[in-house]
C-alpha positions in Angstrom: -72.2 -53.1 -75.4 -73.7 -53.4 -78.9 -71.2 -56.2 -79.8 -72.1 -58.0 -76.5 -75.8 -57.9 -77.3 -75.3 -59.1 -80.8 -73.1 -61.9 -79.6 -75.8 -62.9 -77.0 -78.5 -63.1 -79.7 -76.2 -65.1 -82.0 -75.5 -67.6 -79.2 -79.2 -68.0 -78.4 -80.1 -68.4 -82.0 -77.4 -71.1 -82.4 -78.6 -72.9 -79.2 -82.3 -72.8 -79.7 -82.2 -73.8 -83.4 -85.1 -73.8 -85.8 -86.2 -77.5 -85.6 -89.4 -77.9 -83.6 -89.6 -80.5 -80.8 -91.5 -83.5 -82.1 -91.1 -85.9 -79.2 -90.3 -89.6 -79.7 -92.9 -91.3 -81.9 -94.4 -94.4 -80.4 -97.0 -95.2 -83.0 -96.5 -96.5 -86.5 -98.5 -96.6 -89.7 -97.7 -100.3 -89.9 -100.4 -102.7 -88.7 -99.4 -104.8 -85.7 -98.6 -108.4 -86.1 -101.6 -109.3 -84.0 -104.5 -107.5 -82.4 -104.8 -110.2 -79.7 -102.9 -110.1 -76.4 -103.0 -112.4 -73.4 -101.5 -111.1 -70.2 -101.1 -114.3 -68.0 -99.9 -115.2 -64.5 -100.6 -111.7 -63.2 -102.1 -110.3 -60.1 -105.1 -108.4 -61.6 -106.5 -105.5 -59.6 -109.9 -105.3 -61.4 -111.0 -102.4 -59.2 -110.1 -101.0 -55.8 -110.4 -103.9 -53.4 -111.1 -106.5 -56.1 -108.1 -108.7 -57.0 -107.6 -111.9 -59.0 -104.4 -113.9 -58.3 -102.6 -115.7 -61.1 -105.1 -114.4 -63.6 -105.3 -113.7 -67.3 -106.5 -110.7 -69.2 -107.4 -111.3 -72.9 -107.4 -108.3 -75.3 -108.8 -108.3 -78.8 -109.2 -105.3 -81.2 -108.6 -102.9 -78.3 -111.3 -104.4 -76.1 -111.0 -106.5 -73.0 -112.5 -109.8 -74.0 -112.1 -111.9 -70.9 -110.7 -111.6 -67.3 -110.2 -114.4 -64.8 -108.1 -117.3 -63.5 -109.2 -119.8 -66.1 -109.2 -117.9 -69.4 -108.5 -119.9 -72.6 -105.7 -118.2 -74.6 -106.1 -118.3 -78.4 -103.2 -119.7 -80.4 -102.7 -116.5 -82.3 -102.5 -114.2 -79.2 -99.3 -112.4 -78.3 -98.6 -113.7 -74.8 -97.2 -111.4 -72.1 -95.9 -113.6 -69.3 -96.6 -111.2 -66.3 -95.4 -113.5 -63.6 -95.1 -111.4 -60.4 -96.5 -108.4 -62.2 -99.6 -106.4 -61.1 -102.2 -105.3 -63.7 -104.3 -102.2 -63.0 -106.9 -100.3 -65.1 -105.1 -97.4 -66.9 -104.9 -94.2 -64.9 -107.1 -91.2 -65.8 -106.1 -87.6 -65.2 -109.1 -85.5 -64.2 -107.8 -82.3 -65.7 -104.5 -81.6 -67.5 -102.9 -80.1 -70.5 -101.5 -83.5 -71.6 -101.2 -83.6 -75.4 -102.4 -80.1 -75.9 -99.9 -77.9 -77.7 -99.1 -74.6 -75.9 -99.7 -71.6 -78.1 -96.7 -69.5 -79.0 -96.3 -66.3 -77.0 -96.9 -63.3 -79.3 -95.8 -59.8 -78.5 -98.8 -57.6 -77.7 -98.9 -54.0 -79.0 -101.9 -52.8 -77.2 -103.7 -49.6 -78.1 -104.0 -47.8 -74.7 -107.5 -46.8 -75.6 -108.5 -50.4 -75.7 -106.8 -51.7 -72.6 -110.1 -51.3 -70.7 -112.1 -53.0 -73.4 -109.8 -55.4 -75.3 -110.9 -58.0 -77.8 -112.2 -61.3 -76.3 -109.0 -63.1 -77.5 -106.7 -60.5 -76.0 -108.5 -60.7 -72.7 -108.1 -64.5 -72.6 -111.8 -65.2 -73.3 -111.9 -68.0 -75.9 -114.7 -70.4 -74.9 -115.0 -71.4 -78.5 -111.6 -73.0 -78.5 -111.4 -76.7 -78.2 -108.6 -79.0 -76.9 -109.6 -81.3 -79.7 -108.1 -79.1 -82.4 -104.9 -78.6 -80.4 -103.9 -82.3 -79.8 -100.5 -83.7 -80.7 -99.8 -87.4 -79.9 -96.1 -86.6 -80.2 -96.2 -84.0 -77.4 -93.7 -84.9 -74.8 -96.3 -84.9 -72.0 -98.1 -87.8 -73.6 -95.1 -90.1 -73.4 -94.1 -88.8 -69.9 -97.4 -89.5 -68.3 -98.1 -92.7 -70.3 -94.9 -94.0 -68.8 -96.3 -93.5 -65.4 -99.4 -95.5 -66.2 -101.8 -92.9 -67.5 -103.9 -93.9 -70.4 -106.5 -91.2 -70.6 -107.0 -87.6 -69.6 -109.5 -84.8 -69.6 -107.2 -82.3 -71.4 -107.9 -78.6 -71.7 -106.4 -75.6 -73.6 -103.8 -73.4 -72.1 -104.0 -69.8 -70.9 -106.7 -67.2 -70.1 -109.7 -66.8 -67.9 -111.8 -68.9 -70.3 -109.3 -71.0 -72.3 -111.9 -73.2 -74.0 -113.5 -76.6 -73.9 -111.9 -79.8 -72.7 -111.9 -83.3 -74.2 -111.4 -86.8 -72.8 -108.4 -88.2 -74.8 -106.3 -91.3 -75.0 -102.6 -91.1 -74.4 -101.8 -92.6 -77.8 -102.9 -92.5 -81.4 -101.5 -91.7 -84.8 -103.0 -88.2 -84.9 -105.0 -85.8 -82.7 -108.4 -87.0 -83.9 -107.6 -90.7 -83.1 -106.9 -89.6 -79.5 -110.4 -88.2 -78.8 -112.8 -90.3 -76.7 -115.3 -87.7 -75.8 -115.4 -84.1 -77.0 -116.5 -80.9 -75.3 -116.7 -82.4 -71.9 -116.3 -79.2 -69.8 -115.7 -75.5 -70.1 -112.3 -74.8 -68.5 -112.1 -71.6 -66.5 -109.5 -69.9 -64.3 -109.3 -66.8 -62.0 -106.2 -65.6 -63.8 -106.5 -62.3 -65.7 -104.9 -61.0 -68.8 -101.6 -59.2 -68.7 -101.8 -55.5 -69.2 -105.5 -55.3 -70.1 -108.9 -55.7 -68.4 -109.6 -58.1 -66.6 -106.2 -58.5 -64.9 -107.2 -59.0 -61.3 -109.2 -61.8 -59.6 -112.1 -59.4 -58.8 -112.0 -58.2 -62.4 -112.1 -61.8 -63.7 -115.1 -62.6 -61.5 -117.0 -59.5 -62.6 -116.3 -60.3 -66.3 -117.4 -63.9 -65.9 -120.7 -62.7 -64.3 -121.2 -60.3 -67.2 -120.5 -62.9 -69.8 -122.7 -65.5 -68.2 -125.7 -63.1 -68.0 -125.2 -61.8 -71.5 -125.0 -65.3 -72.8 -128.2 -66.3 -70.9 -130.1 -63.3 -72.3 -128.8 -63.9 -75.9 -129.7 -67.6 -75.7 -133.3 -66.8 -74.4 -133.8 -64.2 -77.2 -132.5 -66.7 -79.8 -134.9 -69.4 -78.6 -137.8 -67.0 -78.8 -136.8 -65.8 -82.3 -136.4 -69.4 -83.5 -139.9 -70.3 -82.3 -141.7 -67.3 -83.7 -139.6 -64.5 -85.3 -142.7 -62.4 -86.3 -142.2 -58.8 -85.2 -138.8 -59.5 -83.6 -135.4 -58.0 -84.7 -133.0 -60.6 -85.9 -130.6 -61.6 -83.1 -127.0 -60.3 -83.2 -124.6 -63.2 -83.6 -121.7 -63.5 -81.1 -119.6 -66.6 -81.4 -118.1 -66.1 -77.9 -121.5 -65.9 -76.2 -122.9 -68.7 -78.2 -120.0 -70.9 -77.1 -121.3 -70.4 -73.5 -124.9 -71.5 -74.3 -124.3 -75.1 -73.1 -123.0 -73.7 -69.8 -125.9 -71.3 -69.1 -128.3 -74.2 -70.2 -126.6 -76.4 -67.6 -125.7 -78.9 -70.2 -121.9 -78.4 -69.8 -120.0 -78.3 -66.5 -117.5 -75.5 -65.8 -114.1 -77.0 -64.7 -112.8 -74.2 -62.5 -109.2 -74.2 -61.5 -109.1 -73.2 -57.8 -105.9 -73.9 -56.0 -106.3 -72.0 -52.6 -109.1 -71.8 -50.1 -109.9 -68.2 -51.1 -110.2 -69.2 -54.8 -112.4 -72.1 -53.9 -114.7 -69.9 -51.9 -114.8 -67.3 -54.6 -115.7 -69.9 -57.2 -118.4 -71.4 -55.0 -119.8 -67.9 -54.5 -120.0 -67.5 -58.3 -121.7 -70.8 -58.7 -124.3 -70.0 -56.1 -124.9 -66.6 -57.7 -125.2 -67.8 -61.3 -126.2 -71.5 -60.9 -123.8 -73.2 -63.4 -122.7 -76.8 -62.9 -119.4 -76.7 -61.2 -116.3 -78.9 -61.1 -113.3 -77.9 -59.0 -109.8 -78.8 -60.2 -106.1 -78.5 -59.2 -107.2 -78.0 -55.6 -104.1 -77.6 -53.4 -105.3 -76.0 -50.2 -108.9 -77.3 -49.9 -108.8 -78.8 -46.4 -110.5 -75.9 -44.7 -113.2 -75.7 -47.5 -114.4 -79.3 -47.2 -117.8 -78.3 -45.7 -118.4 -75.7 -48.4 -117.4 -78.2 -51.2 -119.7 -80.8 -49.7 -122.6 -78.3 -49.6 -122.5 -77.6 -53.3 -121.8 -81.2 -54.3 -119.1 -80.2 -56.8 -116.9 -83.0 -58.1 -113.3 -82.3 -57.3 -109.8 -83.1 -58.6 -107.0 -82.6 -56.2 -103.5 -81.5 -57.2 -100.4 -83.6 -56.7 -98.1 -80.6 -57.2 -96.9 -80.5 -53.6 -94.4 -78.2 -51.9 -91.0 -79.6 -51.0 -90.8 -81.1 -47.5 -88.0 -79.7 -45.3 -85.9 -82.9 -44.7 -84.5 -83.7 -41.3 -80.9 -82.9 -40.8 -78.2 -85.6 -41.2 -76.8 -87.4 -38.2 -73.6 -85.4 -38.2 -75.6 -82.2 -38.2 -77.6 -83.5 -35.2 -74.4 -84.1 -33.4 -73.4 -80.5 -33.9 -76.8 -79.5 -32.5 -76.0 -81.0 -29.2 -73.9 -78.0 -28.6 -75.7 -74.9 -27.2 -77.6 -73.5 -30.2 -77.4 -69.8 -31.0 -80.4 -67.6 -31.1 -80.2 -67.5 -34.9 -80.2 -71.3 -35.0 -83.2 -71.5 -32.7 -85.1 -69.1 -34.9 -84.2 -71.1 -38.0 -85.3 -74.4 -36.4 -88.6 -72.8 -35.2 -89.2 -71.5 -38.8 -88.6 -74.9 -40.3 -91.0 -76.5 -37.9 -93.7 -74.0 -38.7 -93.1 -74.4 -42.5 -93.3 -78.2 -42.2 -96.5 -78.0 -40.1 -98.1 -76.0 -43.0 -96.6 -78.2 -45.7 -98.0 -81.3 -44.0 -101.5 -80.0 -44.7 -100.8 -80.5 -48.4 -99.7 -84.1 -47.9 -102.7 -85.0 -45.6 -105.3 -83.2 -47.8 -106.3 -86.2 -49.8 -106.7 -88.3 -46.6 -108.9 -85.6 -45.0 -111.2 -85.5 -48.1 -111.4 -89.3 -48.0 -112.2 -89.5 -44.3 -114.9 -86.8 -44.8 -116.6 -88.9 -47.4 -115.7 -86.6 -50.4 -114.9 -88.6 -53.5 -112.2 -87.1 -55.7 -109.7 -87.8 -58.5 -106.4 -86.2 -59.3 -105.5 -83.5 -61.7 -102.1 -83.1 -63.3 -102.0 -79.5 -64.5 -98.9 -78.6 -62.7 -97.2 -81.7 -61.2 -94.1 -82.6 -63.1 -94.1 -86.2 -64.4 -90.9 -86.9 -62.5 -92.5 -85.9 -59.2 -95.8 -87.7 -59.7 -95.0 -91.1 -58.1 -93.0 -89.6 -55.3 -95.8 -87.2 -54.4 -98.4 -89.9 -54.7 -96.5 -92.2 -52.3 -96.1 -89.3 -49.8 -99.8 -88.7 -49.9 -100.4 -92.4 -49.1 -97.9 -92.2 -46.3 -99.9 -89.3 -44.8 -103.3 -90.9 -44.5 -104.7 -91.9 -47.9 -105.3 -95.6 -48.3 -103.9 -97.4 -51.3 -107.4 -98.4 -52.4 -108.6 -94.8 -52.2 -105.5 -93.7 -54.1 -106.2 -96.3 -56.8 -109.9 -95.1 -56.9 -108.7 -91.5 -57.4 -106.7 -92.6 -60.4 -109.3 -94.9 -62.0 -112.9 -95.4 -60.9 -113.6 -91.9 -59.5 -112.4 -89.9 -62.5 -114.2 -92.3 -64.8 -117.4 -91.7 -62.8 -117.0 -87.9 -62.6 -116.2 -87.7 -66.4 -119.1 -90.0 -67.4 -116.9 -92.7 -69.0 -117.3 -95.6 -66.4 -118.8 -97.7 -69.2 -115.6 -97.4 -71.1 -112.7 -97.3 -68.6 -111.7 -97.2 -65.0 -111.9 -101.0 -64.2 -110.7 -104.2 -65.8 -113.9 -105.8 -67.1 -114.9 -107.6 -70.3 -116.3 -105.1 -72.9 -114.3 -102.1 -71.7 -111.4 -100.4 -73.5 -108.1 -102.2 -73.1 -106.5 -99.4 -71.1 -104.1 -101.1 -68.7 -100.9 -100.6 -66.8 -98.6 -103.4 -65.7 -96.0 -102.9 -62.9 -93.3 -105.3 -61.9 -94.5 -105.2 -58.3 -97.5 -103.5 -56.5 -97.6 -99.9 -58.0 -97.8 -98.2 -54.7 -94.4 -99.5 -53.5 -91.3 -97.4 -53.8 -89.3 -99.5 -56.2 -92.2 -100.4 -58.6 -91.5 -100.0 -62.3 -94.1 -99.6 -65.1 -93.3 -102.4 -67.6 -96.2 -102.3 -70.0 -99.0 -99.8 -70.8 -101.9 -100.7 -73.1 -103.8 -97.8 -74.6 -106.9 -98.8 -76.6 -105.2 -102.2 -77.0 -101.9 -100.8 -78.3 -98.9 -102.1 -76.3 -96.1 -99.9 -75.0 -93.2 -101.5 -73.3 -90.8 -99.9 -70.8 -87.5 -101.0 -69.4 -87.1 -101.2 -65.6 -85.1 -98.3 -64.3 -81.5 -99.1 -63.9 -80.2 -99.3 -60.4 -77.9 -96.5 -59.6 -74.3 -97.1 -58.6 -73.2 -96.0 -55.1 -70.7 -93.3 -54.5 -68.0 -93.7 -51.9 -70.2 -91.8 -49.4 -73.1 -94.1 -49.9 -75.1 -91.7 -52.1 -76.5 -93.2 -55.3 -74.6 -92.1 -58.5 -76.7 -91.9 -61.7 -75.7 -93.7 -64.9 -75.7 -90.9 -67.4 -74.5 -92.9 -70.5 -76.9 -92.8 -73.4 -78.4 -90.6 -76.1 -80.4 -87.7 -74.7 -82.8 -85.6 -76.7 -83.1 -82.2 -75.1 -85.1 -79.0 -75.5 -84.3 -75.6 -74.0 -86.2 -72.4 -73.5 -84.6 -68.9 -73.9 -85.9 -65.4 -74.4 -85.5 -66.0 -78.2 -87.7 -69.2 -78.2 -87.4 -72.9 -77.9 -84.6 -75.1 -79.2 -83.5 -78.7 -79.3 -80.6 -81.0 -79.8 -78.9 -84.3 -78.8 -76.5 -85.0 -76.0 -74.5 -88.3 -76.4 -72.6 -89.5 -73.3 -70.3 -92.5 -73.5 -68.2 -94.3 -70.9 -68.7 -95.0 -67.2 -68.9 -92.7 -64.1 -65.5 -91.1 -63.7 -64.6 -91.6 -67.3 -67.4 -90.0 -69.4 -67.0 -88.3 -72.7 -69.3 -87.3 -75.5 -70.9 -84.7 -77.7 -73.7 -82.2 -77.9 -75.4 -81.2 -81.1 -76.9 -77.8 -82.0 -79.8 -78.0 -84.4 -79.5 -74.6 -86.1 -76.2 -75.2 -88.0 -76.0 -79.0 -87.5 -72.7 -78.6 -85.5 -71.6 -81.3 -83.0 -69.4 -80.2 -80.2 -67.2 -82.2 -77.7 -68.3 -82.0 -74.1 -65.7 -81.4 -71.4 -65.3 -81.6 -67.6 -68.0 -84.2 -67.0 -68.8 -84.5 -63.3 -71.4 -86.8 -61.7 -72.6 -85.9 -58.2 -75.4 -88.2 -57.2 -78.2 -87.7 -59.8 -76.6 -84.4 -61.0 -74.4 -84.4 -64.1 -72.5 -81.3 -65.2 -70.3 -80.6 -68.2 -69.3 -77.8 -70.5 -68.7 -77.2 -74.2 -67.3 -74.4 -76.3 -68.8 -72.4 -79.2 -66.8 -70.3 -81.6 -68.9 -67.2 -82.3 -66.1 -64.9 -83.4 -64.8 -65.3 -79.9 -64.9 -68.5 -77.8 -68.0 -68.9 -75.6 -68.2 -71.5 -72.8 -71.6 -73.1 -72.3 -72.3 -74.9 -69.0 -74.9 -77.7 -68.7 -76.4 -79.1 -65.5 -78.7 -82.2 -65.7 -80.7 -83.5 -62.8 -81.4 -87.1 -64.0 -84.4 -89.1 -62.9 -84.4 -92.5 -64.6 -84.6 -91.8 -68.4 -85.5 -88.1 -68.1 -83.9 -85.0 -66.9 -84.4 -81.3 -66.1 -81.6 -78.8 -65.8 -80.1 -75.6 -66.9 -78.1 -74.3 -69.8 -75.8 -71.4 -68.8 -74.4 -69.2 -71.5 -71.2 -67.6 -70.0 -72.2 -64.2 -68.5 -75.6 -64.1 -70.2 -77.6 -66.1 -67.7 -79.2 -69.6 -67.2 -82.1 -71.1 -69.1 -84.3 -74.1 -68.3 -83.8 -77.3 -70.3 -85.3 -80.8 -70.2 -84.9 -84.1 -72.1 -85.2 -87.8 -72.2 -82.9 -90.8 -73.0 -83.6 -92.8 -76.1 -84.3 -96.5 -75.4 -81.2 -98.8 -76.0 -81.4 -100.8 -79.2 
């Protein structure tokens, strides 16, 4: 048993490596050849419902200089011939962790005497933290969401009931500081408690928030009185945590509360009515029954696009089988699926219901995976949200809610050159993002390759290329490179392991639709077989790494652009 555990740890250490994931750098210290760009012959969607056909957008020094159908193009401008392309204002995520590095999990050795009164940090109460100090332009989330058309985000820290203050950032830049557009925009709050210490329940978190708010209010009032006339008064006790909440209790800073379900929404609204802070609701997933309450408090809202999976209808051959007399078990299964789909449909129609009830909103991207974003957005549109309202929720509405309408959200002279270009209308199924401009910096993307058809008509993915991957195990995170050569049915390649720099041949490559599986062998005193499963979506994948009998671990990666 001891030998098995030692072998397990050795395999994990070998697989996870010691090289941190740095992402694929898109920026360079070299100055661009030109700071002028002219996007010509495009359909320009300046704002929802406002379109210019065969128009030109002129960019200079990161600013939109001119927009129209008769714009003169300077001789020294880099011309992007956008014939048949559509140009939109860059998308804005209302609340996310984009670009914010996740803190490493540290083992907690709690003193049992302190579990009822832990330190602020241990309890997840860190309002003094700022997303600004945690930004990394090389974080994978920046490239993933930029490739979808996002150019800005209100990004917040991870973890805890009060993780810290958010910042509006650009999805590009040479360092964290160059990403920041507006700092300390909101105080981010959640109803999730700390693990193993107080508060670790929703009721405990609410009680703790009330206590903190009232203490901060009292401390601020005493501080103001002392500052105006300290004669005869004791010097105030300093408390950085309470001081970080002064802008909240003074109603100068909004609290962005994550509230996914209707119960959480009503709890947060009750807190707001009790204490009076300025409220923003975010990552709302089940808010359709709370629309009247949300309208009554006038809170700005960001809806989640992390949607449950729809139970697809059965294939034709299965329907033929159903013509036979169904069993009682089959009838129960069918009834269950219908009930599940009826409930799931509420998630897909939620945005349309908010829109039809006159509630303006944006979208948050705290939980939706980048590979699911467009699919889910299109499903929301299919279920009642108009394309103009969807575009507004990605551009003008978040810009208005976040107070940056003078900088972004529409394509107008004087605003930041944050743009997304797609090869056809963005809200069509086959649209591809071809260019994204962030503060005037151009990022170019290849159109997704069309997948080859299998014999049964299902699309087979093209897996060839160089894939950078990361994996998560109980021992930590690791990374490496998978190189796949050849064509479907005749693939070969290698996988590298960063810890010892070894490169191993891959075997038994099987392609089934968008899923690719293979294995490789490691010699750790005895031979270990490692199985890899990749679910490929365009130039990214998610999957699992299975280490013989030791279990499976999540992995993800992206394909390097072809040179």
